[in-house]
C-alpha positions as CSV (number, residue, x, y, z in Angstrom):
1,M,-1.5,26.5,1.4
2,G,-1.3,23.2,-0.5
3,A,-0.2,21.2,2.6
4,N,-3.0,22.8,4.6
5,V,-5.6,21.6,2.1
6,F,-4.0,18.2,1.6
7,I,-3.8,17.4,5.3
8,L,-7.2,18.7,6.4
9,T,-9.2,17.2,3.5
10,F,-7.3,13.9,3.9
11,L,-8.3,13.8,7.6
12,C,-11.9,14.6,6.8
13,V,-12.3,11.5,4.5
14,A,-10.1,9.2,6.7
15,S,-12.1,10.2,9.9
16,R,-15.4,9.6,8.2
17,H,-14.3,6.1,7.2
18,L,-13.0,5.4,10.7
19,L,-16.4,6.5,12.1
20,I,-18.5,4.3,9.8
21,S,-16.1,1.3,10.0
22,A,-16.9,1.1,13.7
23,W,-20.4,0.1,12.7
24,F,-19.4,-2.4,10.1
25,N,-16.6,-4.0,12.2
26,C,-18.9,-4.3,15.3
27,A,-21.9,-5.8,13.4
28,G,-21.6,-9.0,15.4
29,E,-21.9,-7.2,18.7
30,V,-24.8,-5.1,17.4
31,H,-26.5,-8.3,16.3
32,K,-26.1,-9.8,19.8
33,Q,-26.8,-6.7,22.0
34,L,-29.7,-5.1,20.0
35,K,-31.2,-8.3,18.7
36,L,-31.0,-7.2,15.1
37,S,-31.0,-10.1,12.5
38,S,-28.5,-10.3,9.7
39,E,-31.3,-9.4,7.3
40,N,-32.1,-6.3,9.3
41,L,-28.5,-5.3,9.4
42,G,-28.3,-5.7,5.6
43,I,-31.4,-3.5,5.1
44,I,-29.9,-0.8,7.4
45,D,-26.6,-0.9,5.4
46,M,-28.6,-0.7,2.1
47,A,-30.6,2.3,3.4
48,F,-27.3,4.0,4.2
49,L,-25.8,3.3,0.8
50,I,-28.9,4.3,-1.2
51,T,-29.1,7.7,0.5
52,Y,-25.3,8.1,0.2
53,A,-25.6,7.6,-3.5
54,T,-28.4,10.1,-3.7
55,G,-26.5,12.6,-1.6
56,N,-23.4,12.4,-3.8
57,F,-25.6,13.5,-6.7
58,I,-27.2,16.4,-4.8
59,F,-24.2,17.7,-3.0
60,G,-22.0,17.4,-6.0
61,I,-24.3,19.9,-7.8
62,L,-24.4,22.2,-4.7
63,G,-20.7,22.0,-4.4
64,D,-20.2,23.9,-7.7
65,K,-22.9,26.4,-6.8
66,Y,-22.0,27.3,-3.2
67,H,-18.9,27.5,-1.0
68,Q,-17.5,23.9,-0.8
69,K,-15.9,24.3,2.7
70,N,-19.3,25.4,4.1
71,I,-21.1,22.5,2.6
72,L,-18.5,20.1,3.8
73,C,-18.5,21.4,7.4
74,I,-22.3,21.8,7.7
75,C,-23.2,18.4,6.4
76,S,-20.4,16.8,8.5
77,S,-21.8,18.5,11.6
78,L,-25.3,17.2,10.8
79,S,-24.0,13.7,10.4
80,C,-22.3,14.0,13.8
81,A,-25.7,15.0,15.3
82,V,-27.4,12.0,13.7
83,Y,-24.7,9.5,14.8
84,S,-24.9,11.0,18.4
85,T,-28.7,10.2,18.3
86,I,-28.0,6.6,17.2
87,I,-25.5,6.1,20.0
88,L,-27.7,7.7,22.7
89,L,-30.9,5.8,21.8
90,S,-29.0,2.5,21.4
91,Y,-27.5,3.0,24.8
92,F,-30.9,3.2,26.4
93,Q,-32.2,0.3,24.3
94,S,-35.0,2.6,22.9
95,L,-34.2,2.4,19.1
96,S,-36.2,-0.1,17.0
97,F,-35.2,-1.5,13.6
98,P,-37.3,1.1,11.6
99,G,-35.6,3.9,13.7
100,F,-32.2,2.5,12.9
101,A,-33.0,2.3,9.2
102,I,-34.3,6.0,9.1
103,L,-31.3,7.4,11.1
104,F,-28.7,5.5,9.0
105,A,-30.5,6.8,5.8
106,M,-30.1,10.3,7.2
107,L,-26.4,9.6,8.1
108,G,-25.7,8.4,4.6
109,L,-27.3,11.5,3.1
110,F,-25.2,14.0,5.2
111,Q,-21.9,12.0,4.9
112,S,-22.2,11.9,1.1
113,A,-21.2,15.6,0.9
114,I,-17.7,14.9,2.1
115,W,-16.2,13.1,-0.9
116,P,-17.3,15.4,-3.9
117,T,-16.5,18.6,-1.9
118,T,-13.0,17.4,-0.8
119,V,-12.1,16.1,-4.3
120,A,-13.2,19.4,-5.8
121,I,-11.1,21.4,-3.3
122,M,-8.1,19.2,-4.0
123,S,-8.4,19.4,-7.8
124,Q,-8.5,23.2,-7.6
125,E,-5.3,23.2,-5.5
126,Y,-3.3,20.9,-7.9
127,P,-3.0,21.1,-11.7
128,H,-3.6,18.2,-14.1
129,E,0.1,17.5,-14.7
130,V,0.7,16.4,-11.1
131,R,-2.8,15.4,-10.1
132,G,-2.3,11.7,-10.5
133,K,0.6,11.5,-8.1
134,I,-0.7,14.0,-5.5
135,I,-4.4,13.0,-5.5
136,G,-3.3,9.3,-5.9
137,I,-1.5,9.5,-2.6
138,W,-4.3,11.6,-1.1
139,S,-7.0,9.1,-2.1
140,I,-5.5,6.4,0.3
141,N,-7.4,8.3,3.0
142,S,-10.4,5.9,2.9
143,A,-8.1,2.8,3.3
144,V,-6.2,4.5,6.1
145,G,-9.5,5.3,7.9
146,D,-10.7,1.7,7.4
147,I,-7.4,0.2,8.7
148,C,-7.4,2.5,11.8
149,G,-11.1,1.7,12.4
150,Y,-10.5,-2.0,12.3
151,F,-7.6,-1.8,14.7
152,I,-9.5,0.4,17.2
153,S,-12.6,-1.8,17.1
154,A,-10.6,-5.0,17.3
155,M,-8.7,-3.9,20.4
156,L,-11.6,-2.3,22.2
157,I,-14.2,-5.0,21.4
158,E,-12.0,-7.6,23.2
159,L,-11.6,-5.3,26.3
160,F,-15.1,-3.9,26.6
161,S,-17.5,-5.8,24.3
162,S,-19.3,-2.5,23.7
163,W,-19.9,-1.2,20.1
164,V,-21.4,2.0,21.7
165,L,-18.0,2.9,23.2
166,I,-16.2,2.3,19.9
167,S,-18.7,4.3,18.0
168,L,-18.4,7.1,20.6
169,I,-14.6,7.2,20.1
170,G,-15.1,7.4,16.3
171,L,-17.6,10.2,16.7
172,I,-15.3,12.3,18.9
173,Q,-12.4,12.1,16.5
174,F,-14.6,12.9,13.5
175,S,-16.1,15.9,15.4
176,L,-12.6,17.2,16.2
177,V,-11.4,16.9,12.6
178,I,-14.5,18.8,11.3
179,F,-14.0,21.6,13.9
180,F,-10.3,22.1,12.9
181,T,-11.2,21.9,9.2
182,F,-13.8,24.7,9.7
183,M,-11.3,26.8,11.6
184,M,-8.1,26.2,9.5
185,L,-9.0,25.1,5.9
186,K,-7.8,27.7,3.4
187,S,-8.1,27.0,-0.3
188,H,-8.3,28.6,-3.7
189,E,-11.9,27.6,-4.3
190,N,-14.4,29.9,-6.1
191,I,-11.6,32.1,-7.6
192,E,-12.8,31.0,-11.1
193,T,-15.7,32.7,-12.9
194,K,-16.7,29.7,-15.0
195,P,-20.5,29.1,-15.3
196,Q,-21.9,26.1,-13.5
197,I,-22.7,23.1,-15.6
198,K,-26.2,21.6,-15.8
199,V,-26.7,18.0,-14.9
200,L,-27.9,16.9,-18.3
201,D,-25.0,18.7,-20.0
202,A,-22.6,16.9,-17.6
203,L,-24.1,13.5,-18.5
204,K,-23.6,14.4,-22.2
205,L,-19.9,15.0,-21.9
206,P,-17.7,12.4,-23.5
207,T,-16.6,9.5,-21.2
208,V,-18.8,10.6,-18.3
209,I,-21.4,7.8,-18.6
210,N,-18.6,5.2,-19.3
211,Y,-16.6,6.2,-16.2
212,C,-19.8,6.3,-14.1
213,A,-20.8,2.8,-15.2
214,C,-17.2,1.5,-14.7
215,Y,-17.0,2.9,-11.2
216,G,-20.4,1.4,-10.3
217,C,-19.1,-2.0,-11.2
218,M,-15.8,-1.4,-9.3
219,K,-17.6,-0.2,-6.2
220,L,-19.9,-3.3,-6.2
221,L,-16.8,-5.5,-6.5
222,H,-15.1,-3.6,-3.7
223,M,-18.1,-3.9,-1.4
224,A,-18.5,-7.6,-2.4
225,I,-15.0,-8.3,-1.2
226,L,-15.4,-6.3,2.1
227,I,-18.9,-7.7,2.9
228,W,-19.0,-11.2,1.4
229,I,-15.4,-12.5,1.8
230,P,-15.2,-12.2,5.6
231,Y,-18.5,-13.9,5.9
232,Y,-17.4,-16.6,3.4
233,M,-14.2,-17.2,5.4
234,E,-16.1,-17.4,8.7
235,V,-19.0,-19.5,7.6
236,K,-17.7,-21.7,4.7
237,L,-14.0,-22.0,5.4
238,R,-14.2,-21.8,9.3
239,I,-11.2,-19.5,9.5
240,N,-10.6,-17.8,12.8
241,I,-11.2,-14.1,13.2
242,E,-7.5,-13.1,13.6
243,Y,-6.6,-14.7,10.3
244,E,-9.6,-13.1,8.7
245,G,-8.6,-9.7,10.1
246,V,-5.1,-10.0,8.6
247,L,-6.6,-10.7,5.2
248,M,-8.8,-7.7,5.3
249,I,-6.0,-5.4,6.5
250,L,-3.8,-6.7,3.6
251,Y,-6.6,-5.9,1.2
252,S,-6.7,-2.3,2.6
253,V,-2.9,-2.0,2.5
254,G,-3.0,-3.2,-1.1
255,G,-5.5,-0.5,-1.9
256,V,-3.1,2.1,-0.4
257,V,-0.2,0.8,-2.5
258,G,-2.3,0.5,-5.6
259,S,-3.6,4.1,-5.3
260,I,-0.1,5.5,-5.0
261,I,1.4,3.4,-7.9
262,S,-1.5,3.9,-10.2
263,G,-1.6,7.6,-9.5
264,I,2.1,8.0,-10.3
265,L,1.9,5.8,-13.5
266,S,-1.2,7.7,-14.7
267,D,0.8,10.9,-14.8
268,K,3.2,9.3,-17.2
269,V,0.8,7.9,-19.8
270,S,-1.4,9.9,-22.3
271,D,-4.7,8.8,-20.7
272,R,-5.5,7.3,-17.2
273,S,-8.0,4.9,-18.7
274,F,-5.1,2.7,-19.9
275,I,-4.0,2.2,-16.3
276,L,-7.6,1.4,-15.2
277,M,-8.0,-1.2,-17.9
278,V,-4.8,-3.0,-17.0
279,M,-5.9,-3.1,-13.4
280,L,-9.3,-4.6,-14.3
281,L,-7.6,-7.2,-16.6
282,I,-5.3,-8.3,-13.8
283,S,-8.2,-8.5,-11.4
284,F,-10.0,-11.1,-13.5
285,P,-7.7,-14.1,-12.9
286,I,-7.1,-13.0,-9.3
287,I,-10.9,-13.1,-8.5
288,T,-10.9,-16.6,-10.0
289,L,-8.1,-17.6,-7.7
290,L,-9.9,-16.0,-4.8
291,G,-12.9,-18.3,-5.3
292,L,-10.7,-21.4,-5.8
293,E,-7.8,-21.1,-3.5
294,L,-8.7,-18.8,-0.6
295,G,-7.9,-20.6,2.6
296,A,-5.9,-23.4,0.9
297,S,-2.6,-21.8,1.9
298,I,-2.0,-19.0,4.4
299,Y,0.7,-17.2,2.5
300,F,-1.1,-17.7,-0.9
301,S,-4.3,-16.2,0.6
302,F,-2.3,-13.2,2.0
303,A,-0.8,-12.6,-1.5
304,I,-4.3,-12.8,-3.2
305,S,-5.8,-10.3,-0.7
306,F,-3.0,-7.9,-1.2
307,I,-3.0,-8.1,-5.0
308,I,-6.8,-7.8,-5.4
309,G,-6.6,-4.8,-3.0
310,M,-4.1,-3.1,-5.3
311,M,-6.2,-3.7,-8.4
312,I,-9.7,-3.0,-7.1
313,G,-9.1,-0.7,-4.1
314,G,-6.4,1.2,-5.9
315,G,-8.3,1.4,-9.2
316,S,-11.5,2.6,-7.6
317,N,-9.6,5.3,-5.7
318,L,-7.9,6.5,-9.0
319,L,-11.2,6.6,-10.8
320,S,-13.3,8.3,-8.1
321,A,-10.7,11.0,-7.3
322,V,-8.2,11.7,-10.1
323,V,-10.2,10.8,-13.2
324,A,-13.4,12.5,-11.9
325,A,-11.4,15.7,-11.3
326,D,-9.7,15.4,-14.7
327,M,-13.0,15.2,-16.7
328,C,-13.9,18.8,-15.9
329,D,-10.5,20.2,-17.0
330,L,-10.3,18.1,-20.2
331,E,-13.9,18.0,-21.4
332,T,-15.6,21.2,-20.5
333,H,-15.2,25.0,-19.9
334,F,-17.8,24.9,-17.2
335,E,-17.4,24.7,-13.4
336,A,-18.1,21.0,-12.9
337,K,-15.5,19.4,-10.6
338,S,-17.9,18.8,-7.7
339,T,-20.8,17.8,-10.0
340,L,-18.8,15.3,-11.9
341,T,-17.2,13.8,-8.8
342,G,-20.6,13.5,-7.3
343,L,-22.0,11.8,-10.4
344,V,-19.2,9.3,-10.4
345,D,-19.4,8.6,-6.7
346,A,-23.2,8.4,-6.8
347,C,-23.0,5.6,-9.4
348,G,-20.5,3.9,-7.1
349,G,-23.0,4.1,-4.3
350,I,-25.7,2.6,-6.5
351,G,-23.3,-0.2,-7.3
352,A,-22.5,-0.7,-3.6
353,S,-26.2,-0.8,-2.6
354,L,-27.0,-3.2,-5.4
355,G,-24.2,-5.4,-4.0
356,Q,-25.8,-5.3,-0.6
357,F,-29.1,-6.2,-2.0
358,L,-27.5,-9.2,-3.7
359,V,-26.0,-10.3,-0.3
360,I,-29.5,-10.4,1.1
361,F,-30.9,-12.1,-2.0
362,I,-28.2,-14.8,-1.9
363,Q,-28.5,-15.4,1.8
364,I,-32.3,-15.9,1.9
365,G,-33.4,-16.0,-1.7
366,L,-33.5,-18.5,-4.6
367,L,-29.7,-18.8,-5.0
368,Q,-29.1,-20.1,-1.5
369,E,-28.3,-23.6,-2.7
370,Y,-25.6,-22.3,-5.0
371,S,-24.7,-19.3,-2.8
372,W,-20.9,-19.2,-2.9
373,S,-20.5,-20.1,-6.5
374,A,-23.1,-17.5,-7.3
375,V,-21.1,-14.9,-5.3
376,F,-17.9,-15.4,-7.2
377,G,-19.8,-15.7,-10.5
378,V,-21.4,-12.2,-9.8
379,M,-17.9,-10.8,-9.0
380,L,-16.5,-12.1,-12.3
381,A,-19.4,-10.9,-14.3
382,N,-19.2,-7.5,-12.7
383,N,-15.5,-7.2,-13.4
384,A,-16.2,-8.0,-17.1
385,L,-19.0,-5.3,-17.2
386,G,-16.6,-2.8,-15.8
387,M,-14.0,-3.6,-18.5
388,L,-16.8,-3.4,-21.2
389,A,-17.9,0.1,-19.9
390,L,-14.3,1.3,-20.0
391,L,-13.4,-0.2,-23.4
392,P,-14.8,2.7,-25.6
393,V,-12.8,5.2,-23.5
394,V,-9.6,3.3,-24.0
395,Y,-10.2,2.9,-27.7
396,K,-10.9,6.6,-28.1
397,A,-7.8,7.5,-26.1
398,Y,-5.7,5.2,-28.1
399,K,-7.0,6.6,-31.4
400,K,-6.3,10.2,-30.1
401,R,-2.8,9.2,-29.1
402,F,-2.2,7.5,-32.5
403,Y,-3.3,10.6,-34.5
404,R,-1.3,12.9,-32.3
405,E,1.9,10.9,-32.9
406,F,1.1,10.6,-36.7
407,Y,0.6,14.4,-37.2
408,K,3.7,15.1,-35.0
409,D,5.8,12.9,-37.3
410,E,4.2,14.4,-40.4
411,K,5.0,17.9,-39.1
412,S,8.6,17.0,-38.4
413,D,9.0,15.6,-41.9
414,K,7.8,18.8,-43.4
415,T,10.0,21.1,-41.4
416,T,13.2,19.0,-41.8
417,P,14.0,20.1,-45.5
418,E,13.4,23.7,-44.6
419,S,15.8,23.6,-41.7
420,K,18.5,22.1,-44.0
């Protein structure tokens, strides 16, 4: 049963990322064919991210109250219907900018149910002791979906120059995955009789607010790299699109490697916050090099993209999947896996939408004169804020570990004379 749950939930998240990456990767063709400005595209993306964050919160709560598989399949089916409407109306050139924004806001709302429900199903299937390794590997699903989406869109856009066709392929594969998930997914969900946690009680749990704030910062940083860096390479550094594509793929591959390594290591330490703090510390000088040396040397740029992908992509996957699932087991006796996962991911969505707002602000706002130095300054400041949010959790975990070792040594000292 574990393999069944692992594979189907993995495919649900990966196919969702493949679907939405078709839109992001074809933004240039959308701009040309539908006459949408870059500011309009930014507002559409921001509408998607805001409702995605809101939906994480809503469906996280509902996931602990109702059958998670049903919520996953119903909301995914509704997102397929919305995306079909977008494709159909775009094909007939009958969709205006406000219509795009409304439909993408609906798409973000329905797709937001996928992450908290799949993480909750996975966390019920695997115990805390092996969760870092198993869910760490499982959480590469988003990176796998992004990489596949990039390859499909890159190949087909050269052949057909049609973002509608690419989106249609993404829609078909997503629909098939949801159909097979509904028919075949079997899990141990809802076998527990724990009472459902209230939202205010969830926010009062130790470390929850810290982890939410940290993930918001990491998600903003992740979206900044995905959205700003390709634009920076194309506009400022005049790098060709093939080279730019390799750098973005290396970033995603780094996220895959980082998720697996951090998940395995987090099972071997007393608290996963230690691993997250190390990853954020390493990210700080790498972001500085990203701003100073990107494009100066091909191989050096490749190395920077891969390493920052390991630290930021891998770290955000660890926090949003493994740590979010752990908080319920370690901090409360309530049923809260879906709620806490939804809260963490909602804060990530807020951070991502804030990052998209900053993109628009820097492009057309007061910081235009200093745009690229401002971009990397925001990234560094955001990394520092993430470390600051995580610091109390690390300190508390270190103290807990110290006292545990102290009392263990004291106990062994007392029992030694008696044994003699």
